[in-house]
Backbone as CSV, one residue per row, in Angstrom:
resi,resn,N_x,N_y,N_z,CA_x,CA_y,CA_z,C_x,C_y,C_z
1,MET,-30.638,-23.229,41.587,-30.475,-24.667,41.694,-31.843,-25.340,41.719
2,LEU,-31.899,-26.491,41.068,-33.145,-27.262,41.046,-33.208,-28.176,42.269
3,PRO,-34.405,-28.459,42.766,-34.533,-29.429,43.853,-34.053,-30.813,43.402
4,LEU,-33.290,-31.482,44.249,-32.767,-32.809,43.924,-33.818,-33.884,44.167
5,ASN,-33.544,-35.069,43.608,-34.380,-36.261,43.776,-35.789,-36.076,43.228
6,LYS,-35.899,-35.262,42.210,-37.160,-35.078,41.490,-36.927,-35.467,40.037
7,ASN,-38.007,-35.769,39.331,-37.938,-36.182,37.926,-38.093,-34.964,37.022
8,TYR,-37.206,-34.899,36.014,-37.225,-33.756,35.117,-37.119,-34.194,33.665
9,LEU,-37.611,-33.316,32.810,-37.402,-33.416,31.370,-36.529,-32.227,30.993
10,PHE,-35.402,-32.507,30.341,-34.430,-31.494,29.957,-34.454,-31.366,28.436
11,ARG,-34.829,-30.203,27.936,-34.825,-29.981,26.495,-33.583,-29.163,26.155
12,THR,-32.697,-29.774,25.365,-31.471,-29.101,24.949,-31.620,-28.679,23.493
13,VAL,-30.597,-28.036,22.953,-30.667,-27.574,21.570,-30.725,-28.732,20.580
14,THR,-30.301,-29.916,20.967,-30.303,-31.039,20.027,-31.108,-32.250,20.490
15,MET,-31.312,-32.432,21.780,-31.960,-33.651,22.272,-32.822,-33.342,23.490
16,ILE,-33.607,-34.354,23.880,-34.416,-34.268,25.092,-34.055,-35.446,25.971
17,TYR,-33.819,-35.160,27.254,-33.469,-36.189,28.225,-34.470,-36.161,29.370
18,SER,-34.640,-37.310,29.998,-35.403,-37.375,31.240,-34.517,-38.038,32.277
19,GLY,-34.821,-37.814,33.536,-34.074,-38.478,34.591,-34.380,-37.889,35.947
20,GLU,-33.909,-38.603,36.953,-34.003,-38.114,38.323,-32.732,-37.333,38.621
21,LEU,-32.891,-36.096,39.015,-31.742,-35.245,39.304,-31.148,-35.638,40.651
22,ILE,-29.880,-36.095,40.620,-29.225,-36.503,41.871,-28.153,-35.523,42.322
23,ALA,-27.677,-34.666,41.405,-26.674,-33.661,41.771,-26.644,-32.581,40.695
24,GLU,-26.159,-31.411,41.111,-25.995,-30.311,40.161,-24.623,-29.694,40.390
25,GLU,-23.845,-29.623,39.330,-22.531,-28.983,39.357,-22.630,-27.653,38.623
26,ASP,-21.550,-26.903,38.598,-21.567,-25.602,37.921,-21.948,-25.728,36.451
27,ASP,-21.420,-26.757,35.776,-21.593,-26.883,34.322,-22.616,-27.923,33.878
28,TYR,-23.046,-28.806,34.763,-23.929,-29.884,34.325,-24.807,-30.406,35.454
29,PHE,-25.858,-31.117,35.024,-26.748,-31.846,35.918,-26.356,-33.319,35.874
30,ILE,-26.473,-34.026,36.987,-26.198,-35.465,37.026,-27.519,-36.180,37.272
31,LEU,-27.839,-37.111,36.358,-29.108,-37.831,36.397,-28.893,-39.311,36.638
32,LYS,-29.885,-39.949,37.238,-29.969,-41.407,37.248,-31.338,-41.769,36.694
33,LYS,-31.510,-43.032,36.324,-32.744,-43.482,35.667,-33.039,-42.592,34.453
34,ALA,-31.988,-42.321,33.689,-32.069,-41.371,32.579,-32.498,-42.050,31.276
35,ALA,-33.042,-41.247,30.385,-33.408,-41.716,29.046,-33.273,-40.573,28.061
36,TRP,-33.003,-40.941,26.826,-33.046,-40.008,25.707,-34.434,-40.160,25.105
37,ILE,-35.151,-39.067,24.941,-36.492,-39.083,24.379,-36.372,-38.656,22.912
38,ALA,-36.467,-39.628,22.018,-36.296,-39.353,20.589,-37.538,-38.727,19.968
39,ASP,-38.714,-39.042,20.510,-39.970,-38.504,19.976,-40.915,-38.295,21.149
40,THR,-41.266,-37.051,21.405,-42.139,-36.752,22.542,-43.613,-36.917,22.213
41,GLY,-43.956,-36.956,20.933,-45.365,-36.898,20.569,-45.859,-35.479,20.797
42,ILE,-47.110,-35.331,21.152,-47.675,-33.998,21.383,-47.150,-33.484,22.726
43,TRP,-46.327,-32.476,22.649,-45.561,-31.977,23.799,-46.449,-31.683,25.006
44,SER,-47.465,-30.858,24.859,-48.278,-30.435,26.002,-49.034,-31.601,26.645
45,ILE,-49.491,-32.542,25.860,-50.211,-33.699,26.399,-49.253,-34.636,27.123
46,ASN,-48.114,-34.898,26.517,-47.198,-35.874,27.086,-46.370,-35.346,28.251
47,LEU,-46.317,-34.040,28.428,-45.717,-33.516,29.655,-46.538,-33.919,30.874
48,VAL,-47.824,-34.099,30.678,-48.713,-34.510,31.763,-48.764,-36.037,31.881
49,SER,-48.927,-36.731,30.762,-49.073,-38.192,30.791,-47.742,-38.922,30.953
50,CYS,-46.648,-38.305,30.514,-45.309,-38.920,30.513,-45.273,-40.192,29.676
51,GLU,-46.131,-40.260,28.669,-46.186,-41.395,27.735,-45.591,-40.956,26.405
52,PHE,-44.284,-40.906,26.335,-43.606,-40.424,25.132,-43.569,-41.513,24.065
53,CYS,-43.466,-41.101,22.812,-43.567,-42.025,21.680,-42.330,-42.891,21.493
54,GLU,-41.159,-42.321,21.663,-39.924,-43.083,21.467,-38.952,-42.760,22.589
55,VAL,-38.564,-43.805,23.337,-37.729,-43.649,24.528,-36.563,-44.627,24.444
56,GLU,-35.361,-44.128,24.685,-34.158,-44.956,24.728,-33.504,-44.778,26.097
57,PRO,-33.770,-45.682,27.047,-33.193,-45.539,28.389,-31.694,-45.843,28.395
58,TYR,-30.989,-45.156,29.262,-29.603,-45.510,29.553,-29.617,-46.720,30.484
59,PRO,-28.528,-47.490,30.545,-28.462,-48.588,31.518,-28.709,-48.049,32.929
60,ALA,-29.469,-48.795,33.708,-29.920,-48.333,35.027,-28.780,-47.918,35.943
61,GLU,-27.640,-48.573,35.840,-26.526,-48.296,36.754,-25.685,-47.086,36.342
62,LYS,-25.969,-46.493,35.189,-25.182,-45.373,34.672,-25.701,-44.027,35.176
63,GLU,-24.760,-43.137,35.519,-25.103,-41.753,35.765,-24.893,-40.992,34.458
64,VAL,-25.765,-40.056,34.180,-25.694,-39.287,32.939,-25.535,-37.812,33.293
65,ARG,-24.594,-37.172,32.627,-24.366,-35.740,32.822,-24.911,-34.971,31.621
66,VAL,-25.754,-34.005,31.899,-26.333,-33.166,30.858,-25.802,-31.754,31.084
67,PHE,-25.098,-31.232,30.092,-24.460,-29.934,30.245,-25.461,-28.797,30.143
68,LYS,-25.309,-27.830,30.998,-26.224,-26.691,31.079,-26.110,-25.753,29.877
69,SER,-24.960,-25.725,29.242,-24.732,-24.751,28.169,-25.670,-24.941,26.975
70,GLY,-26.204,-26.145,26.782,-27.102,-26.392,25.665,-28.565,-26.428,26.049
71,MET,-28.884,-26.018,27.275,-30.230,-26.146,27.814,-31.175,-25.080,27.259
72,LEU,-32.363,-25.519,26.856,-33.424,-24.592,26.452,-34.446,-24.425,27.562
73,ASP,-34.936,-25.554,28.088,-35.856,-25.482,29.219,-35.824,-26.787,29.996
74,ILE,-36.341,-26.717,31.206,-36.384,-27.865,32.122,-37.754,-27.851,32.766
75,VAL,-38.388,-29.015,32.813,-39.702,-29.089,33.447,-39.751,-30.337,34.329
76,GLU,-40.330,-30.191,35.513,-40.512,-31.336,36.398,-41.652,-32.179,35.838
77,ILE,-41.456,-33.494,35.846,-42.491,-34.412,35.382,-42.847,-35.389,36.493
78,GLU,-44.037,-35.937,36.395,-44.577,-36.808,37.439,-43.854,-38.149,37.530
79,LYS,-43.633,-38.775,36.369,-42.997,-40.093,36.369,-42.002,-40.173,35.220
80,LEU,-41.022,-41.037,35.385,-39.987,-41.188,34.377,-40.363,-42.269,33.381
81,PRO,-40.075,-42.050,32.105,-40.245,-43.121,31.114,-39.041,-44.057,31.210
82,LEU,-39.251,-45.268,31.681,-38.148,-46.202,31.929,-38.106,-47.369,30.942
83,GLU,-39.180,-47.535,30.173,-39.266,-48.629,29.200,-38.875,-48.156,27.827
84,ARG,-38.135,-48.990,27.112,-37.744,-48.668,25.739,-38.973,-48.737,24.832
85,LYS,-39.124,-47.719,23.997,-40.216,-47.698,23.005,-39.644,-47.241,21.692
């Protein structure tokens, strides 16, 4: 299990998501302050800066579930990208 209330970047087989992990179920993670990251730019640099090239945030009041079955890797990040780019 991942520590809750931390910011993560979730790389799945088709997309990349960011968000604050608020709960973990058997099959999925539940995020708030979530975004779909359409373009990360240079992966290693932007994992540190959290300044991704293209960001599509979900509405702030929405919880987002990301299913574990499509997960490639998960990394904790310092800050969440909350602005649309």
